[in-house]
GURO-570124 format. One record per atom (N, C-alpha, C): residue number from 1; x, y, z. Coordinates in nm, 2 decimals. Layout:
# GURO-570124
NODE num      X      Y      Z
NODE NUM      X      Y      Z
...
//
This chain:
# GURO-570124
NODE num      X      Y      Z
NODE   1   9.70   8.83  10.97
NODE   1   9.64   8.83  10.84
NODE   1   9.63   8.97  10.78
NODE   2   9.69   8.99  10.66
NODE   2   9.69   9.13  10.61
NODE   2   9.55   9.16  10.55
NODE   3   9.50   9.28  10.58
NODE   3   9.37   9.32  10.53
NODE   3   9.38   9.37  10.39
NODE   4   9.32   9.30  10.29
NODE   4   9.33   9.34  10.15
NODE   4   9.20   9.40  10.10
NODE   5   9.11   9.43  10.19
NODE   5   8.98   9.48  10.14
NODE   5   8.99   9.61  10.06
NODE   6   9.09   9.69  10.08
NODE   6   9.10   9.81  10.00
NODE   6   9.15   9.79   9.86
NODE   7   9.19   9.66   9.83
NODE   7   9.24   9.63   9.70
NODE   7   9.12   9.58   9.61
NODE   8   9.01   9.54   9.67
NODE   8   8.90   9.48   9.60
NODE   8   8.85   9.56   9.48
NODE   9   8.84   9.69   9.49
NODE   9   8.79   9.76   9.37
NODE   9   8.88   9.76   9.24
NODE  10   9.00   9.70   9.26
NODE  10   9.10   9.70   9.15
NODE  10   9.13   9.56   9.11
NODE  11   9.13   9.53   8.98
NODE  11   9.16   9.40   8.92
NODE  11   9.31   9.40   8.90
NODE  12   9.38   9.32   8.98
NODE  12   9.53   9.31   8.97
NODE  12   9.58   9.26   8.83
NODE  13   9.50   9.17   8.77
NODE  13   9.54   9.12   8.64
NODE  13   9.53   9.23   8.53
NODE  14   9.42   9.31   8.54
NODE  14   9.41   9.42   8.45
NODE  14   9.52   9.52   8.47
NODE  15   9.56   9.54   8.59
NODE  15   9.67   9.63   8.62
NODE  15   9.80   9.58   8.57
NODE  16   9.82   9.45   8.58
NODE  16   9.94   9.40   8.52
NODE  16   9.94   9.41   8.37
NODE  17   9.83   9.39   8.31
NODE  17   9.82   9.40   8.16
NODE  17   9.85   9.55   8.12
NODE  18   9.78   9.64   8.19
NODE  18   9.80   9.78   8.16
NODE  18   9.94   9.83   8.17
NODE  19  10.00   9.80   8.28
NODE  19  10.14   9.84   8.31
NODE  19  10.24   9.77   8.21
NODE  20  10.21   9.65   8.18
NODE  20  10.30   9.58   8.09
NODE  20  10.29   9.64   7.95
NODE  21  10.17   9.67   7.90
NODE  21  10.15   9.73   7.77
NODE  21  10.21   9.87   7.77
NODE  22  10.21   9.94   7.88
NODE  22  10.27  10.07   7.88
NODE  22  10.42  10.06   7.86
NODE  23  10.48   9.96   7.92
NODE  23  10.63   9.93   7.90
NODE  23  10.66   9.89   7.76
NODE  24  10.58   9.79   7.71
NODE  24  10.60   9.75   7.57
NODE  24  10.60   9.86   7.47
NODE  25  10.49   9.95   7.48
NODE  25  10.48  10.06   7.39
NODE  25  10.60  10.15   7.40
NODE  26  10.65  10.18   7.53
NODE  26  10.76  10.26   7.55
NODE  26  10.89  10.20   7.49
NODE  27  10.91  10.08   7.52
NODE  27  11.03  10.01   7.47
NODE  27  11.03  10.01   7.32
NODE  28  10.92   9.99   7.26
NODE  28  10.91   9.99   7.11
NODE  28  10.94  10.12   7.05
NODE  29  10.92  10.23   7.13
NODE  29  10.95  10.36   7.08
NODE  29  11.09  10.41   7.08
NODE  30  11.18  10.33   7.15
NODE  30  11.31  10.37   7.18
NODE  30  11.41  10.34   7.06
NODE  31  11.49  10.44   7.03
NODE  31  11.60  10.42   6.94
NODE  31  11.73  10.38   7.02
NODE  32  11.84  10.36   6.96
NODE  32  11.96  10.32   7.03
NODE  32  12.00  10.42   7.14
NODE  33  11.99  10.55   7.11
NODE  33  12.02  10.65   7.21
NODE  33  11.92  10.64   7.33
NODE  34  11.79  10.61   7.30
NODE  34  11.69  10.60   7.40
NODE  34  11.72  10.49   7.50
NODE  35  11.77  10.38   7.45
NODE  35  11.80  10.27   7.54
NODE  35  11.91  10.30   7.64
NODE  36  12.00  10.39   7.60
NODE  36  12.12  10.42   7.69
NODE  36  12.10  10.54   7.79
NODE  37  11.97  10.59   7.80
NODE  37  11.95  10.69   7.89
NODE  37  11.95  10.64   8.03
NODE  38  12.00  10.72   8.12
NODE  38  12.01  10.68   8.26
NODE  38  11.87  10.68   8.32
NODE  39  11.85  10.61   8.44
NODE  39  11.72  10.60   8.51
NODE  39  11.74  10.64   8.65
NODE  40  11.64  10.63   8.73
NODE  40  11.65  10.65   8.87
NODE  40  11.72  10.54   8.95
NODE  41  11.74  10.43   8.88
NODE  41  11.81  10.32   8.95
NODE  41  11.96  10.33   8.92
NODE  42  12.03  10.35   9.03
NODE  42  12.18  10.38   9.02
NODE  42  12.25  10.28   8.94
NODE  43  12.32  10.32   8.84
NODE  43  12.40  10.23   8.76
NODE  43  12.33  10.16   8.65
NODE  44  12.20  10.18   8.64
NODE  44  12.12  10.11   8.54
NODE  44  12.06  10.22   8.44
NODE  45  12.08  10.19   8.31
NODE  45  12.02  10.26   8.20
NODE  45  11.89  10.19   8.17
NODE  46  11.81  10.24   8.08
NODE  46  11.69  10.17   8.04
NODE  46  11.73  10.03   7.99
NODE  47  11.84  10.02   7.93
NODE  47  11.89   9.89   7.88
NODE  47  11.89   9.78   7.99
NODE  48  11.95   9.83   8.10
NODE  48  11.96   9.74   8.22
NODE  48  11.82   9.71   8.28
NODE  49  11.73   9.81   8.28
NODE  49  11.60   9.79   8.33
NODE  49  11.53   9.67   8.26
NODE  50  11.53   9.67   8.13
NODE  50  11.47   9.56   8.06
NODE  50  11.53   9.43   8.09
NODE  51  11.66   9.43   8.11
NODE  51  11.73   9.30   8.15
NODE  51  11.68   9.26   8.29
NODE  52  11.66   9.35   8.38
NODE  52  11.61   9.32   8.51
NODE  52  11.47   9.27   8.50
NODE  53  11.39   9.33   8.42
NODE  53  11.25   9.28   8.40
NODE  53  11.25   9.14   8.34
NODE  54  11.34   9.11   8.25
NODE  54  11.34   8.98   8.19
NODE  54  11.39   8.88   8.30
NODE  55  11.48   8.91   8.38
NODE  55  11.53   8.82   8.49
NODE  55  11.42   8.80   8.59
NODE  56  11.34   8.91   8.61
NODE  56  11.23   8.89   8.70
NODE  56  11.12   8.79   8.65
NODE  57  11.10   8.79   8.52
NODE  57  11.01   8.69   8.47
NODE  57  11.06   8.55   8.48
NODE  58  11.19   8.54   8.48
NODE  58  11.25   8.40   8.51
NODE  58  11.21   8.36   8.65
NODE  59  11.21   8.45   8.74
NODE  59  11.17   8.42   8.88
NODE  59  11.02   8.39   8.88
NODE  60  10.94   8.47   8.81
NODE  60  10.80   8.45   8.81
NODE  60  10.76   8.31   8.75
NODE  61  10.83   8.27   8.65
NODE  61  10.81   8.14   8.58
NODE  61  10.84   8.03   8.68
NODE  62  10.95   8.05   8.76
NODE  62  10.98   7.95   8.86
NODE  62  10.88   7.94   8.97
NODE  63  10.82   8.05   9.00
NODE  63  10.71   8.05   9.10
NODE  63  10.59   7.97   9.05
NODE  64  10.55   8.00   8.92
NODE  64  10.44   7.93   8.87
NODE  64  10.46   7.78   8.85
NODE  65  10.59   7.75   8.82
NODE  65  10.63   7.60   8.80
NODE  65  10.67   7.54   8.93
NODE  66  10.67   7.61   9.04
NODE  66  10.71   7.55   9.17
NODE  66  10.85   7.50   9.17
NODE  67  10.94   7.58   9.12
NODE  67  11.08   7.55   9.12
NODE  67  11.17   7.66   9.16
NODE  68  11.12   7.74   9.26
NODE  68  11.20   7.86   9.30
NODE  68  11.33   7.81   9.37
NODE  69  11.33   7.71   9.45
NODE  69  11.45   7.66   9.51
NODE  69  11.55   7.62   9.41
NODE  70  11.51   7.55   9.30
NODE  70  11.60   7.51   9.20
NODE  70  11.66   7.63   9.13
NODE  71  11.58   7.73   9.11
NODE  71  11.63   7.85   9.04
NODE  71  11.74   7.92   9.12
NODE  72  11.72   7.93   9.25
NODE  72  11.82   7.99   9.34
NODE  72  11.94   7.91   9.36
NODE  73  11.92   7.78   9.35
NODE  73  12.04   7.69   9.36
NODE  73  12.13   7.71   9.23
NODE  74  12.06   7.72   9.12
NODE  74  12.13   7.74   8.99
NODE  74  12.21   7.87   8.99
NODE  75  12.14   7.98   9.04
NODE  75  12.21   8.11   9.04
NODE  75  12.31   8.12   9.16
NODE  76  12.29   8.04   9.26
NODE  76  12.38   8.04   9.37
NODE  76  12.52   8.00   9.32
NODE  77  12.52   7.91   9.22
NODE  77  12.65   7.86   9.16
NODE  77  12.71   7.97   9.08
NODE  78  12.63   8.07   9.05
NODE  78  12.69   8.19   8.97
NODE  78  12.72   8.31   9.06
NODE  79  12.70   8.29   9.19
NODE  79  12.74   8.39   9.29
NODE  79  12.63   8.47   9.35
NODE  80  12.51   8.43   9.32
NODE  80  12.39   8.50   9.38
NODE  80  12.37   8.44   9.52
NODE  81  12.36   8.53   9.62
NODE  81  12.33   8.49   9.76
NODE  81  12.20   8.55   9.82
NODE  82  12.15   8.65   9.75
NODE  82  12.02   8.71   9.79
NODE  82  11.95   8.77   9.67
NODE  83  11.84   8.84   9.69
NODE  83  11.77   8.90   9.57
NODE  83  11.85   9.01   9.50
NODE  84  11.93   9.09   9.58
NODE  84  12.01   9.19   9.52
NODE  84  12.12   9.13   9.43
NODE  85  12.19   9.03   9.48
NODE  85  12.29   8.97   9.40
NODE  85  12.23   8.89   9.28
NODE  86  12.11   8.83   9.31
NODE  86  12.04   8.77   9.19
NODE  86  12.02   8.87   9.08
NODE  87  11.97   8.99   9.12
NODE  87  11.94   9.09   9.02
NODE  87  12.07   9.13   8.95
NODE  88  12.18   9.15   9.02
NODE  88  12.31   9.18   8.96
NODE  88  12.36   9.08   8.86
NODE  89  12.35   8.95   8.91
NODE  89  12.40   8.84   8.82
NODE  89  12.32   8.83   8.69
NODE  90  12.19   8.84   8.71
NODE  90  12.10   8.82   8.59
NODE  90  12.10   8.93   8.49
NODE  91  12.13   9.05   8.54
NODE  91  12.14   9.17   8.45
NODE  91  12.28   9.15   8.38
NODE  92  12.38   9.12   8.45
NODE  92  12.51   9.11   8.38
NODE  92  12.52   9.00   8.28
NODE  93  12.44   8.89   8.30
NODE  93  12.45   8.78   8.21
NODE  93  12.38   8.81   8.08
NODE  94  12.30   8.92   8.08
NODE  94  12.23   8.96   7.96
NODE  94  12.30   9.08   7.89
NODE  95  12.41   9.12   7.94
NODE  95  12.48   9.24   7.89
NODE  95  12.53   9.22   7.75
NODE  96  12.56   9.10   7.71
NODE  96  12.61   9.08   7.57
NODE  96  12.50   9.06   7.47
NODE  97  12.38   9.07   7.51
NODE  97  12.27   9.05   7.41
NODE  97  12.22   9.19   7.36
NODE  98  12.16   9.19   7.25
NODE  98  12.11   9.32   7.20
NODE  98  11.98   9.36   7.28
NODE  99  11.95   9.49   7.27
NODE  99  11.83   9.53   7.34
NODE  99  11.70   9.46   7.28
NODE 100  11.70   9.44   7.15
NODE 100  11.59   9.37   7.09
NODE 100  11.57   9.23   7.14
NODE 101  11.69   9.16   7.16
NODE 101  11.69   9.02   7.21
NODE 101  11.63   9.01   7.35
NODE 102  11.68   9.10   7.44
NODE 102  11.63   9.10   7.57
NODE 102  11.49   9.14   7.58
NODE 103  11.45   9.24   7.50
NODE 103  11.31   9.28   7.50
NODE 103  11.22   9.17   7.46
NODE 104  11.26   9.09   7.35
NODE 104  11.18   8.98   7.31
NODE 104  11.17   8.87   7.42
NODE 105  11.27   8.85   7.49
NODE 105  11.27   8.75   7.60
NODE 105  11.17   8.80   7.70
NODE 106  11.18   8.92   7.75
NODE 106  11.09   8.97   7.85
NODE 106  10.94   8.97   7.80
NODE 107  10.91   9.01   7.68
NODE 107  10.78   9.01   7.63
NODE 107  10.71   8.87   7.63
NODE 108  10.79   8.77   7.59
NODE 108  10.74   8.64   7.58
NODE 108  10.71   8.58   7.72
NODE 109  10.80   8.60   7.81
NODE 109  10.78   8.55   7.95
NODE 109  10.68   8.63   8.02
NODE 110  10.67   8.76   8.00
NODE 110  10.57   8.84   8.06
NODE 110  10.43   8.80   8.02
NODE 111  10.41   8.77   7.89
NODE 111  10.28   8.72   7.84
NODE 111  10.24   8.59   7.92
NODE 112  10.34   8.50   7.93
NODE 112  10.31   8.38   8.00
NODE 112  10.27   8.40   8.15
NODE 113  10.35   8.49   8.22
NODE 113  10.32   8.51   8.36
NODE 113  10.18   8.57   8.37
NODE 114  10.14   8.67   8.29
NODE 114  10.01   8.73   8.31
NODE 114   9.90   8.63   8.27
NODE 115   9.92   8.55   8.17
NODE 115   9.81   8.46   8.13
NODE 115   9.79   8.35   8.24
NODE 116   9.90   8.30   8.30
NODE 116   9.88   8.19   8.39
NODE 116   9.84   8.24   8.53
NODE 117   9.88   8.36   8.57
NODE 117   9.83   8.41   8.69
NODE 117   9.69   8.44   8.69
NODE 118   9.64   8.50   8.57
NODE 118   9.50   8.52   8.56
NODE 118   9.42   8.39   8.56
NODE 119   9.47   8.29   8.50
NODE 119   9.40   8.16   8.50
NODE 119   9.38   8.11   8.65
NODE 120   9.47   8.13   8.73
NODE 120   9.46   8.08   8.87
NODE 120   9.37   8.16   8.95
NODE 121   9.35   8.29   8.92
NODE 121   9.25   8.37   8.98
NODE 121   9.30   8.44   9.11
NODE 122   9.22   8.53   9.16
NODE 122   9.26   8.61   9.28
NODE 122   9.27   8.52   9.40
NODE 123   9.19   8.41   9.40
NODE 123   9.19   8.32   9.52
NODE 123   9.29   8.21   9.51
NODE 124   9.37   8.21   9.41
NODE 124   9.47   8.11   9.39
NODE 124   9.60   8.14   9.47
NODE 125   9.70   8.05   9.46
NODE 125   9.83   8.07   9.52
NODE 125   9.94   8.02   9.43
NODE 126  10.06   8.05   9.46
NODE 126  10.18   8.00   9.39
NODE 126  10.29   8.00   9.48
NODE 127  10.40   7.92   9.44
NODE 127  10.52   7.91   9.52
NODE 127  10.60   8.04   9.50
NODE 128  10.66   8.09   9.61
NODE 128  10.75   8.20   9.61
NODE 128  10.87   8.18   9.70
NODE 129  10.96   8.27   9.70
NODE 129  11.08   8.26   9.79
NODE 129  11.05   8.26   9.94
NODE 130  10.93   8.30   9.97
NODE 130  10.88   8.30  10.11
NODE 130  10.78   8.19  10.14
NODE 131  10.76   8.10  10.04
NODE 131  10.66   8.00  10.06
NODE 131  10.54   8.02   9.98
NODE 132  10.43   7.94   9.99
NODE 132  10.31   7.96   9.92
NODE 132  10.26   8.10   9.95
NODE 133  10.20   8.17   9.84
NODE 133  10.17   8.31   9.85
NODE 133  10.04   8.33   9.77
NODE 134   9.96   8.42   9.81
NODE 134   9.83   8.45   9.73
NODE 134   9.86   8.51   9.60
NODE 135   9.79   8.46   9.50
NODE 135   9.80   8.51   9.36
NODE 135   9.77   8.66   9.36
NODE 136   9.66   8.70   9.43
NODE 136   9.61   8.84   9.43
NODE 136   9.73   8.93   9.47
NODE 137   9.79   8.90   9.58
NODE 137   9.90   8.99   9.63
NODE 137  10.02   8.99   9.54
NODE 138  10.05   8.87   9.48
NODE 138  10.16   8.86   9.39
NODE 138  10.14   8.95   9.27
NODE 139  10.01   8.94   9.22
NODE 139   9.98   9.02   9.10
NODE 139   9.99   9.17   9.13
NODE 140   9.95   9.22   9.24
NODE 140   9.97   9.36   9.28
NODE 140  10.12   9.39   9.29
NODE 141  10.19   9.30   9.35
NODE 141  10.34   9.32   9.36
NODE 141  10.40   9.34   9.22
NODE 142  10.36   9.26   9.12
NODE 142  10.42   9.27   8.99
NODE 142  10.37   9.40   8.92
NODE 143  10.24   9.43   8.93
NODE 143  10.19   9.55   8.87
NODE 143  10.26   9.67   8.93
NODE 144  10.29   9.67   9.06
NODE 144  10.36   9.78   9.13
NODE 144  10.50   9.79   9.07
NODE 145  10.57   9.67   9.06
NODE 145  10.71   9.67   9.01
NODE 145  10.71   9.73   8.86
NODE 146  10.62   9.69   8.78
NODE 146  10.62   9.74   8.64
NODE 146  10.59   9.89   8.64
NODE 147  10.50   9.94   8.73
NODE 147  10.47  10.08   8.74
NODE 147  10.59  10.16   8.79
NODE 148  10.66  10.11   8.89
NODE 148  10.77  10.17   8.95
NODE 148  10.88  10.19   8.85
NODE 149  10.91  10.08   8.77
NODE 149  11.02  10.09   8.67
NODE 149  10.98  10.18   8.55
NODE 150  10.85  10.18   8.52
NODE 150  10.81  10.28   8.42
NODE 150  10.84  10.42   8.47
NODE 151  10.81  10.45   8.59
NODE 151  10.85  10.58   8.64
NODE 151  11.00  10.60   8.65
NODE 152  11.07  10.50   8.68
NODE 152  11.22  10.51   8.69
NODE 152  11.28  10.55   8.55
NODE 153  11.21  10.51   8.45
NODE 153  11.26  10.54   8.31
NODE 153  11.20  10.66   8.25
NODE 154  11.11  10.73   8.32
NODE 154  11.04  10.85   8.26
NODE 154  10.94  10.82   8.16
NODE 155  10.87  10.70   8.17
NODE 155  10.76  10.67   8.08
NODE 155  10.65  10.76   8.10
NODE 156  10.60  10.83   7.99
NODE 156  10.49  10.92   8.01
NODE 156  10.36  10.86   8.05
NODE 157  10.28  10.92   8.14
NODE 157  10.15  10.87   8.19
NODE 157  10.05  10.96   8.14
NODE 158   9.95  10.92   8.07
NODE 158   9.84  11.01   8.03
NODE 158   9.77  11.07   8.15
NODE 159   9.73  11.19   8.13
NODE 159   9.66  11.26   8.24
NODE 159   9.53  11.18   8.28
NODE 160   9.46  11.12   8.19
NODE 160   9.34  11.05   8.21
NODE 160   9.36  10.93   8.30
NODE 161   9.48  10.88   8.31
NODE 161   9.51  10.76   8.39
NODE 161   9.57  10.79   8.53
NODE 162   9.62  10.91   8.55
NODE 162   9.70  10.94   8.67
NODE 162   9.63  10.92   8.80
NODE 163   9.51  10.96   8.81
NODE 163   9.44  10.95   8.94
NODE 163   9.41  10.81   8.98
NODE 164   9.36  10.73   8.88
NODE 164   9.33  10.59   8.92
NODE 164   9.46  10.51   8.94
NODE 165   9.56  10.54   8.87
NODE 165   9.69  10.47   8.89
NODE 165   9.74  10.50   9.03
NODE 166   9.73  10.63   9.07
NODE 166   9.78  10.66   9.20
NODE 166   9.69  10.60   9.31
NODE 167   9.56  10.58   9.28
NODE 167   9.47  10.53   9.38
NODE 167   9.50  10.38   9.41
NODE 168   9.53  10.30   9.30
NODE 168   9.56  10.16   9.33
NODE 168   9.70  10.14   9.39
NODE 169   9.79  10.23   9.35
NODE 169   9.93  10.22   9.40
NODE 169   9.93  10.26   9.55
NODE 170   9.85  10.36   9.58
NODE 170   9.84  10.40   9.72
NODE 170   9.78  10.30   9.81
NODE 171   9.67  10.24   9.76
NODE 171   9.61  10.13   9.84
NODE 171   9.70  10.01   9.86
NODE 172   9.77   9.98   9.75
NODE 172   9.87   9.86   9.77
NODE 172   9.99   9.90   9.85
NODE 173  10.03  10.02   9.85
NODE 173  10.14  10.07   9.93
NODE 173  10.11  10.05  10.08
NODE 174   9.98  10.08  10.12
NODE 174   9.94  10.06  10.26
NODE 174   9.94   9.91  10.30
NODE 175   9.89   9.83  10.20
NODE 175   9.89   9.69  10.23
NODE 175  10.03   9.63  10.24
NODE 176  10.12   9.68  10.16
NODE 176  10.26   9.64  10.16
NODE 176  10.33   9.67  10.29
NODE 177  10.30   9.79  10.35
NODE 177  10.35   9.83  10.48
NODE 177  10.30   9.74  10.59
NODE 178  10.17   9.71  10.58
NODE 178  10.12   9.62  10.68
NODE 178  10.18   9.48  10.67
NODE 179  10.19   9.43  10.55
NODE 179  10.25   9.30  10.52
NODE 179  10.39   9.29  10.57
NODE 180  10.47   9.40  10.55
NODE 180  10.61   9.40  10.59
NODE 180  10.62   9.43  10.74
NODE 181  10.51   9.45  10.81
NODE 181  10.51   9.48  10.96
NODE 181  10.61   9.60  10.99
NODE 182  10.59   9.70  10.91
NODE 182  10.68   9.82  10.93
NODE 182  10.63   9.90  11.05
NODE 183  10.73   9.94  11.13
NODE 183  10.69  10.02  11.25
NODE 183  10.68  10.17  11.22
NODE 184  10.58  10.20  11.15
NODE 184  10.55  10.34  11.11
NODE 184  10.40  10.37  11.13
NODE 185  10.37  10.48  11.18
NODE 185  10.24  10.53  11.20
NODE 185  10.20  10.63  11.09
NODE 186  10.08  10.61  11.03
NODE 186  10.04  10.70  10.92
NODE 186   9.90  10.75  10.95
NODE 187   9.88  10.88  10.96
NODE 187   9.75  10.93  10.97
NODE 187   9.72  11.02  10.84
NODE 188   9.61  11.00  10.78
NODE 188   9.58  11.06  10.65
NODE 188   9.45  11.14  10.65
NODE 189   9.46  11.25  10.57
NODE 189   9.34  11.33  10.55
NODE 189   9.37  11.43  10.43
NODE 190   9.27  11.44  10.34
NODE 190   9.27  11.53  10.23
NODE 190   9.40  11.52  10.15
NODE 191   9.44  11.40  10.12
NODE 191   9.56  11.38  10.03
NODE 191   9.69  11.40  10.10
NODE 192   9.69  11.42  10.23
NODE 192   9.82  11.44  10.30
NODE 192   9.83  11.33  10.41
NODE 193   9.95  11.28  10.43
NODE 193   9.98  11.17  10.51
NODE 193  10.09  11.21  10.61
NODE 194  10.06  11.21  10.74
NODE 194  10.16  11.23  10.84
NODE 194  10.22  11.10  10.88
NODE 195  10.35  11.08  10.86
NODE 195  10.41  10.96  10.89
NODE 195  10.51  10.98  11.01
NODE 196  10.51  10.88  11.10
NODE 196  10.59  10.88  11.22
NODE 196  10.66  10.75  11.23
NODE 197  10.79  10.76  11.26
NODE 197  10.87  10.64  11.30
NODE 197  10.97  10.68  11.40
NODE 198  10.95  10.63  11.52
NODE 198  11.03  10.68  11.63
NODE 198  11.01  10.82  11.66
NODE 199  11.12  10.90  11.66
NODE 199  11.10  11.05  11.69
NODE 199  11.10  11.13  11.55
NODE 200  11.10  11.06  11.44
NODE 200  11.10  11.12  11.31
NODE 200  10.96  11.13  11.26
NODE 201  10.93  11.24  11.19
NODE 201  10.80  11.27  11.14
NODE 201  10.81  11.35  11.01
NODE 202  10.71  11.33  10.92
NODE 202  10.71  11.41  10.79
NODE 202  10.56  11.40  10.74
NODE 203  10.53  11.50  10.66
NODE 203  10.40  11.51  10.60
NODE 203  10.42  11.49  10.45
NODE 204  10.36  11.38  10.39
NODE 204  10.38  11.35  10.25
NODE 204  10.25  11.35  10.18
NODE 205  10.25  11.39  10.05
NODE 205  10.14  11.37   9.96
NODE 205  10.12  11.23   9.94
NODE 206  10.00  11.19   9.88
NODE 206   9.98  11.05   9.84
NODE 206  10.08  11.00   9.74
NODE 207  10.12  11.09   9.65
NODE 207  10.22  11.04   9.55
NODE 207  10.36  11.02   9.62
NODE 208  10.39  11.11   9.71
NODE 208  10.52  11.09   9.78
NODE 208  10.52  10.97   9.87
NODE 209  10.40  10.94   9.93
NODE 209  10.40  10.82  10.01
NODE 209  10.42  10.69   9.92
NODE 210  10.37  10.69   9.80
NODE 210  10.39  10.58   9.71
NODE 210  10.54  10.57   9.68
NODE 211  10.60  10.69   9.65
NODE 211  10.74  10.70   9.62
NODE 211  10.83  10.65   9.74
NODE 212  10.79  10.68   9.86
NODE 212  10.86  10.64   9.98
NODE 212  10.85  10.49  10.00
NODE 213  10.74  10.43   9.98
NODE 213  10.72  10.29  10.00
NODE 213  10.80  10.21   9.89
NODE 214  10.82  10.27   9.78
NODE 214  10.91  10.20   9.67
NODE 214  11.05  10.25   9.68
NODE 215  11.09  10.32   9.79
NODE 215  11.23  10.36   9.81
NODE 215  11.28  10.46   9.71
NODE 216  11.19  10.54   9.65
NODE 216  11.23  10.64   9.55
NODE 216  11.23  10.78   9.61
NODE 217  11.18  10.80   9.73
NODE 217  11.17  10.93   9.78
NODE 217  11.30  10.96   9.87
NODE 218  11.38  11.05   9.83
NODE 218  11.51  11.07   9.89
NODE 218  11.52  11.20   9.97
NODE 219  11.40  11.26   9.99
NODE 219  11.40  11.40  10.05
NODE 219  11.36  11.39  10.20
NODE 220  11.34  11.28  10.26
NODE 220  11.30  11.27  10.40
NODE 220  11.42  11.20  10.48
NODE 221  11.40  11.21  10.61
NODE 221  11.51  11.15  10.70
NODE 221  11.53  11.00  10.66
NODE 222  11.66  10.96  10.67
NODE 222  11.69  10.82  10.64
NODE 222  11.61  10.72  10.72
NODE 223  11.59  10.75  10.85
NODE 223  11.51  10.66  10.93
NODE 223  11.37  10.64  10.88
NODE 224  11.31  10.75  10.84
NODE 224  11.18  10.74  10.78
NODE 224  11.18  10.67  10.64
NODE 225  11.29  10.69  10.57
NODE 225  11.30  10.62  10.44
NODE 225  11.30  10.47  10.47
NODE 226  11.38  10.43  10.57
NODE 226  11.39  10.28  10.60
NODE 226  11.26  10.23  10.65
NODE 227  11.19  10.31  10.73
NODE 227  11.06  10.27  10.79
NODE 227  10.95  10.25  10.69
NODE 228  10.96  10.33  10.58
NODE 228  10.85  10.32  10.48
NODE 228  10.89  10.23  10.36
NODE 229  11.01  10.18  10.36
NODE 229  11.05  10.10  10.24
NODE 229  10.99   9.96  10.25
NODE 230  10.90   9.93  10.16
NODE 230  10.83   9.80  10.17
NODE 230  10.82   9.73  10.03
NODE 231  10.84   9.81   9.93
NODE 231  10.83   9.75   9.79
NODE 231  10.96   9.77   9.71
NODE 232  11.07   9.75   9.77
NODE 232  11.20   9.76   9.70
NODE 232  11.30   9.68   9.78
//
């Protein structure tokens, strides 16, 4: 049983709302050149990120409607065999649409996801690709995904929000590592984290630990990268 007590000070639905609004405001600010800027996701511009987000909401809707298997069967016929190929197929099938069209799709489905997850509450559950799953953890997963992709695209974060944003992402990163049963040891003090996996060791800041857990930190040994990867 994963210990989620460190997540209790944070409302995952409010976090989803806040990170979604951040993305909406950013996307609304983009001109055509802005949409074509590269991101930290190899091969994806901001245009592909919003397609990925829209596709993700298709999965979220299937979870809420208990039709995940049907969704994967549908995309299996299109060549998807796992989550990575599902992402590739769903992004490519939106390539012919305008940025505004894909953004409108994502916004509508994102609104639906957030509304209906909030209605079920932290103690609720929903269907997922790994079976029935707690709403609380799924909401944190989604808030984390929105935040990670915001960072991928260089979305500005107000100074007044940075500390609390890091606090909840750090708490959830630790829960995600436990949930994924990662064979990594972490000892923490004064904003520094000593991480060990096998004979590999590194000292990371809180921010770098979050980056590592989302597979965005490329400056540490590959074995440590793999040991810390739990949210990507």
